[in-house]
C-alpha positions in Angstrom: -8.5 34.5 -4.7 -8.1 32.6 -1.5 -4.6 33.0 0.0 -3.4 29.9 1.8 -0.2 29.2 3.8 1.4 26.4 5.7 -0.3 27.7 8.9 -3.7 26.8 7.3 -2.7 23.1 6.8 -4.8 20.5 8.5 -4.0 17.1 7.0 -3.8 15.2 3.7 -4.9 12.0 2.1 -3.9 10.1 -1.1 -5.3 12.7 -3.5 -5.8 16.0 -1.6 -4.4 18.3 1.1 -6.9 20.0 3.4 -6.5 23.5 4.8 -8.5 25.8 7.1 -10.4 28.4 5.1 -8.6 31.6 6.0 -11.8 33.7 6.5 -14.6 31.2 7.1 -14.3 29.3 10.3 -16.9 26.7 9.3 -15.3 25.8 6.0 -12.1 24.1 4.8 -10.3 24.1 1.4 -9.1 20.9 -0.3 -6.4 21.1 -2.9 -5.6 18.3 -5.3 -2.1 17.0 -5.0 0.5 17.2 -7.8 0.0 14.4 -10.3 -3.6 13.7 -9.4 -5.9 14.0 -12.4 -8.5 16.8 -11.8 -11.1 14.6 -13.6 -10.8 12.1 -10.8 -11.5 14.8 -8.2 -14.5 16.0 -10.2 -16.1 12.6 -9.9 -16.9 13.4 -6.3 -18.2 16.8 -7.3 -20.5 15.2 -9.8 -21.9 13.0 -7.0 -22.4 16.0 -4.7 -24.3 17.8 -7.5 -26.5 14.8 -7.8 -27.3 14.3 -4.1 -27.6 18.0 -3.3 -30.8 18.1 -5.4 -32.4 16.1 -2.6 -34.1 17.5 0.5 -31.4 17.3 3.2 -33.9 18.4 5.9 -35.1 14.8 5.9 -31.7 13.7 7.3 -31.5 12.9 11.0 -28.3 14.9 11.0 -25.9 16.2 8.4 -23.9 13.0 8.1 -21.4 14.2 5.4 -19.4 17.3 4.9 -21.1 19.2 2.2 -19.5 20.8 -0.9 -19.8 24.5 -1.7 -18.0 24.9 -5.0 -14.6 25.7 -6.4 -12.5 28.7 -5.8 -9.1 29.8 -7.1 -6.3 29.8 -4.5 -2.6 30.5 -4.6 -2.1 26.7 -4.4 -4.4 25.9 -7.3 -8.1 25.1 -7.6 -9.6 24.8 -4.1 -12.7 22.7 -3.3 -14.7 24.2 -0.5 -16.3 22.0 2.1 -17.9 22.1 5.6 -15.4 21.7 8.4 -16.4 19.6 11.3 -16.1 21.0 14.8 -17.1 19.7 18.3 -20.1 21.6 19.7 -18.7 22.3 23.2 -15.2 23.4 22.4 -15.6 24.4 18.8 -12.3 22.6 18.2 -11.7 20.6 15.0 -13.3 17.2 15.5 -10.9 14.3 15.6 -11.4 11.3 13.3 -12.6 7.9 14.2 -9.1 6.6 13.6 -7.7 9.1 16.2 -10.1 7.8 18.9 -9.6 4.2 18.0 -5.8 4.5 18.3 -5.9 6.5 21.6 -4.6 4.5 24.6 -7.3 6.0 26.8 -10.1 7.2 24.5 -12.7 9.5 26.1 -15.3 7.9 23.9 -16.5 4.4 24.9 -16.6 1.7 22.3 -20.3 1.2 22.7 -20.9 4.8 21.9 -18.8 4.4 18.7 -20.7 1.3 17.7 -24.0 3.1 18.1 -22.8 6.0 16.0 -21.6 3.6 13.3 -25.0 2.0 13.2 -26.6 5.4 13.0 -24.4 6.4 10.1 -25.1 3.2 8.3 -28.8 3.7 8.7 -28.6 7.2 7.3 -26.6 6.1 4.3 -29.1 3.3 3.5 -32.2 5.4 4.1 -31.0 8.3 2.0 -29.0 6.2 -0.5 -25.7 8.1 0.0 -22.6 6.1 -0.6 -19.0 6.3 0.3 -16.5 4.8 -2.0 -13.5 5.3 0.3 -15.0 4.4 3.7 -12.1 4.5 6.2 -11.8 5.5 9.8 -9.7 8.5 8.8 -12.5 9.7 6.6 -15.0 9.8 9.4 -15.0 12.7 11.9 -16.4 12.1 15.4 -18.3 15.3 16.2 -18.8 15.6 20.0 -22.2 17.2 20.8 -23.1 19.3 23.8 -24.6 16.2 25.5 -21.3 14.3 25.0 -22.9 12.0 22.4 -21.2 11.8 19.0 -22.1 11.9 15.4 -19.9 10.3 12.7 -19.6 12.6 9.7 -18.1 11.6 6.3 -15.4 14.1 5.4 -13.9 12.4 2.2 -14.4 9.7 -0.3 -18.1 10.2 -0.9 -19.7 8.7 -4.1 -19.6 5.5 -6.2 -18.9 4.5 -9.7 -21.4 1.8 -10.3 -22.2 1.4 -14.0 -25.7 0.2 -13.1 -26.6 2.3 -10.1 -29.5 0.2 -8.8 -28.6 1.2 -5.2 -29.5 4.8 -6.0 -33.1 3.8 -6.5 -33.9 0.6 -4.5 -33.5 0.2 -0.8 -32.7 -3.5 -1.1 -29.6 -2.7 -3.2 -28.7 0.3 -1.1 -28.7 -1.8 2.0 -26.5 -4.5 0.4 -24.1 -2.0 -0.9 -23.6 -0.1 2.3 -23.3 -3.3 4.4 -20.7 -4.7 2.0 -18.8 -1.5 2.2 -18.7 -1.5 6.0 -17.5 -5.1 6.0 -14.8 -4.4 3.3 -13.6 -1.4 5.4 -13.5 -3.5 8.5 -15.9 -1.1 10.2 -18.4 -3.8 11.1 -16.3 -4.6 14.2 -14.1 -2.3 16.3 -11.7 -5.2 16.9 -11.4 -5.7 13.2 -10.8 -2.0 12.6 -8.2 -1.7 15.3 -6.4 -4.8 13.9 -6.5 -3.2 10.4 -5.0 0.1 11.7 -2.3 -1.8 13.5 -1.4 -3.8 10.4 -1.3 -0.7 8.2 1.0 1.1 10.7 3.2 -1.9 10.9 3.5 -2.1 7.1 4.7 1.5 6.9 1.5 2.7 5.1 1.7 6.5 5.0 -2.0 7.3 4.8 -3.6 5.0 7.3 
């Protein structure tokens, strides 16, 4: 059994809390929050089981935090994932939301725009979709050359009844582009305005 404590806590979203794995520095443990139906959490796992049958060596880079199974913890069932760390410092990577809300961000907007386009290209090419595409669900991994990679850390998957996008690039492209527009990630101005409005409205999980 994995023993977690409040010292392991990282952050939380609508459905899960995230903790550092106590013994594996490159992994984290996500725990479903009270009242969240485990079947809802398992939908994401079903999607991981599906896409992990593919050859990930074809990816330009690992653009989503991978899933490694469930383990029992003292807080309940734990879902084990990659943790995203910056290459130079080995510190936990901050999210896109963090950098967009910084008064003096060390990452220039044009670098973020390039990284977003790269992520979009990867999602379309490999037909990997994110149902909950938000700035807080994208980690900015800073590489040794000071470039960045955007890595999806939550919300992966989709629930299309007719999953045409899983098989045809045309539908994959349309789906991903619609998702970016819906999430206001097609424009950094639109994204910053969205974050401001959410903060102003008192939204807890921006």
